C-alpha positions as CSV (number, residue, x, y, z in Angstrom):
1,M,19.8,13.7,32.9
2,D,22.5,16.3,32.4
3,F,22.8,15.2,28.8
4,F,19.3,16.3,28.0
5,E,20.0,19.8,29.2
6,H,22.7,20.3,26.6
7,I,21.2,19.1,23.4
8,V,22.5,21.0,20.4
9,F,21.6,21.0,16.7
10,W,23.9,18.2,15.7
11,H,22.2,15.8,18.2
12,W,19.1,16.2,16.1
13,W,21.1,15.6,12.9
14,I,22.5,12.4,14.3
15,A,19.0,11.3,15.2
16,A,17.9,12.2,11.7
17,G,20.8,10.0,10.3
18,I,19.7,7.1,12.5
19,L,16.1,7.5,11.4
20,L,17.2,7.5,7.7
21,I,19.3,4.4,8.3
22,I,16.3,2.7,9.8
23,E,14.3,3.8,6.8
24,L,16.8,2.0,4.5
25,S,16.6,-1.1,6.7
26,V,12.9,-1.6,6.9
27,P,10.3,-1.9,4.1
28,T,8.3,1.2,5.0
29,F,8.2,4.8,3.8
30,F,7.7,6.2,7.3
31,F,11.0,6.9,9.2
32,M,12.2,9.2,6.4
33,W,9.6,11.8,7.4
34,M,10.6,11.7,11.0
35,G,14.2,12.1,9.9
36,I,13.3,15.2,7.9
37,A,11.5,16.5,11.0
38,A,14.7,15.9,13.1
39,V,16.7,17.8,10.5
40,L,14.3,20.7,10.7
41,V,14.4,20.8,14.5
42,G,18.2,20.7,14.3
43,L,18.1,23.7,11.9
44,M,15.7,25.6,14.2
45,L,18.0,24.8,17.1
46,L,21.0,26.1,15.1
47,V,19.1,29.4,14.6
48,V,17.7,29.6,18.1
49,P,20.3,27.8,20.3
50,G,18.6,28.3,23.7
51,M,15.4,26.5,22.8
52,P,14.1,24.4,25.7
53,L,14.1,20.6,25.2
54,E,10.3,20.4,25.7
55,L,9.7,22.8,22.8
56,Q,12.2,20.8,20.7
57,L,10.3,17.6,21.3
58,V,6.9,19.2,20.6
59,M,8.3,20.6,17.4
60,F,9.7,17.2,16.4
61,V,6.4,15.4,17.1
62,V,4.3,18.1,15.2
63,L,6.7,18.2,12.3
64,S,6.8,14.4,12.1
65,L,3.0,14.3,12.0
66,V,2.7,17.1,9.5
67,T,5.2,15.6,7.1
68,I,3.7,12.1,7.3
69,I,0.1,13.5,6.8
70,L,1.2,15.7,3.9
71,W,3.0,12.7,2.2
72,R,-0.1,10.5,2.6
73,R,-2.4,13.1,1.1
74,Y,0.0,13.7,-1.8
75,R,0.3,9.9,-2.3
76,E,-3.5,9.5,-2.4
77,K,-4.0,12.2,-4.9
78,N,-1.0,11.1,-7.1
79,R,-1.1,7.4,-7.3
80,P,1.6,5.9,-9.5
81,L,0.4,4.6,-12.9
82,S,1.1,1.0,-13.6
83,D,1.2,-1.0,-16.8
84,H,-0.3,-3.9,-14.8
85,P,-2.9,-2.4,-12.5
86,L,-4.5,-5.8,-11.8
87,L,-1.3,-7.6,-11.0
88,N,-2.3,-8.7,-7.5
89,Q,-6.0,-9.1,-8.4
90,R,-5.7,-12.3,-10.5
91,G,-9.5,-12.9,-10.8
92,Q,-10.1,-9.4,-12.1
93,Q,-7.7,-10.1,-14.9
94,Y,-10.1,-12.6,-16.4
95,V,-13.1,-10.3,-16.5
96,G,-14.3,-10.1,-20.1
97,R,-12.6,-13.4,-21.2
98,V,-14.5,-16.4,-22.5
99,F,-13.8,-19.9,-21.2
100,T,-15.3,-23.4,-21.7
101,L,-16.9,-25.1,-18.7
102,E,-14.9,-28.1,-17.5
103,E,-17.5,-29.0,-14.9
104,A,-21.2,-28.2,-15.3
105,I,-22.7,-25.4,-13.3
106,V,-25.1,-27.1,-11.0
107,N,-26.9,-25.2,-8.2
108,G,-25.0,-22.1,-9.2
109,T,-21.4,-23.4,-9.1
110,G,-19.1,-25.2,-11.5
111,K,-15.5,-25.0,-12.7
112,V,-13.5,-23.7,-15.7
113,S,-9.9,-24.3,-16.7
114,V,-8.0,-21.0,-17.0
115,D,-4.5,-21.2,-18.4
116,D,-2.8,-23.6,-15.9
117,S,-5.3,-23.6,-13.1
118,T,-8.9,-24.5,-12.4
119,W,-11.3,-21.8,-11.1
120,R,-14.7,-22.2,-9.4
121,V,-17.4,-20.3,-11.2
122,K,-20.8,-19.0,-10.2
123,G,-23.7,-18.5,-12.5
124,L,-26.9,-19.9,-14.0
125,D,-26.9,-23.7,-14.4
126,M,-25.2,-24.9,-17.7
127,S,-23.8,-28.1,-19.0
128,V,-20.1,-29.1,-19.6
129,G,-18.6,-27.6,-22.8
130,N,-20.7,-24.4,-22.8
131,K,-18.9,-21.2,-23.4
132,V,-19.1,-18.7,-20.5
133,K,-17.9,-15.1,-20.1
134,V,-16.5,-13.8,-16.9
135,V,-18.4,-10.7,-15.8
136,D,-17.1,-10.2,-12.2
137,T,-15.3,-11.9,-9.3
138,E,-16.4,-12.6,-5.7
139,G,-13.2,-13.3,-3.9
140,V,-11.7,-16.4,-5.7
141,V,-14.9,-17.3,-7.5
142,L,-15.5,-16.1,-11.1
143,V,-19.0,-14.8,-11.8
144,V,-20.0,-16.0,-15.3
145,E,-22.8,-15.7,-17.8
146,A,-23.4,-17.6,-21.0
147,A,-21.2,-16.3,-23.8
148,G,-23.4,-15.2,-26.6
């Protein structure tokens, strides 16, 4: 326990380096903020060398939480723009498109062929060959209406 009584600023900077290496190793954007907090605690300890370990740890925790919360708030307000906003919402990509029924809609369900796959559809009963327009999705089911 003698080691913990003699923590100096560069110990925090080593911890920051380790946290930043962890950040590079895992697919998150989380450890960087704790690394920044460790750098700040190291800077404070450089300015005030006799700071007790308990205060250092409290400052590290508080600064970690503050930086993480500030980043999350910033990220929520400034979402990145994408040229493919529906990339992982495949069904939503078909909203507004018109398809031909491959299997009649009976009791509210049928099927359409979309590009290289077959999708289940939900809508009013219609016969095979009718044109339908996708108006919404419910999970992996396309909600359709008669194309007019």
